C-alpha positions in Angstrom: -33.4 -31.9 91.5 -33.7 -28.1 91.7 -33.3 -25.8 94.7 -36.5 -25.5 96.8 -37.5 -21.9 97.3 -40.1 -20.8 99.8 -42.5 -18.2 98.6 -43.8 -17.4 102.1 -43.1 -13.9 103.3 -40.6 -13.8 106.1 -39.8 -11.0 108.5 -36.6 -10.4 110.6 -37.1 -11.0 114.3 -35.9 -7.4 114.8 -39.5 -6.7 114.4 -40.8 -9.3 116.9 -37.9 -8.2 119.3 -39.1 -4.6 119.1 -42.7 -5.6 119.8 -41.7 -7.6 122.8 -39.4 -4.9 124.2 -42.0 -2.2 123.6 -44.7 -4.0 125.3 -42.4 -5.0 128.2 -41.4 -1.2 128.6 -45.1 -0.4 129.1 -45.0 -3.0 132.1 -47.1 -5.7 130.5 -46.3 -9.4 130.7 -45.4 -10.5 127.1 -46.1 -14.2 127.5 -49.6 -13.8 125.9 -47.9 -12.4 122.8 -46.1 -15.6 122.0 -48.5 -18.2 123.5 -49.3 -20.9 121.0 -46.8 -19.6 118.4 -44.3 -22.2 116.8 -41.3 -20.3 118.4 -40.4 -19.6 122.0 -40.0 -15.9 123.2 -36.2 -16.3 123.2 -36.2 -17.2 119.5 -38.6 -14.3 118.7 -36.3 -11.8 120.7 -33.2 -12.7 118.7 -32.9 -10.2 115.8 -30.9 -12.6 113.8 -33.8 -15.1 113.5 -36.7 -15.0 110.9 -40.4 -15.9 111.2 -43.3 -15.8 108.8 -45.4 -12.8 108.1 -48.3 -14.5 109.8 -46.3 -14.9 113.1 -45.5 -11.3 113.0 -49.1 -10.2 112.3 -50.3 -12.4 115.1 -47.9 -10.8 117.6 -48.7 -7.2 116.4 -52.4 -8.0 116.6 -52.1 -9.4 120.2 -49.9 -6.4 121.2 -52.5 -4.0 119.9 -55.1 -5.8 121.9 -53.1 -5.8 125.0 -51.9 -2.1 124.9 -54.8 -0.2 123.3 -56.5 0.4 120.1 -55.1 -0.7 116.6 -54.7 3.0 115.7 -52.5 3.6 118.8 -50.5 0.6 117.8 -50.1 1.7 114.2 -48.9 5.1 115.5 -46.3 3.3 117.5 -45.1 1.3 114.5 -44.7 4.3 112.5 -47.9 4.4 110.4 -50.1 2.1 108.4 -48.6 -1.3 107.7 
């Protein structure tokens, strides 16, 4: 039997941690960012963990909806993604 390789894109939780910290710095409650996701906030805030691209996208979309327009959020992230 060969090695199983996942072809699903993965993203470091450095990204999700940054999203959580940024939204918190604006005074928002971040529970809504992680609600219903397969990981707890503590996992997502640990930069040594990894999540799927879809989890990252969900969090970024929720953050954009919470703090302002998507254009504002893209500026915060440093440009188009």
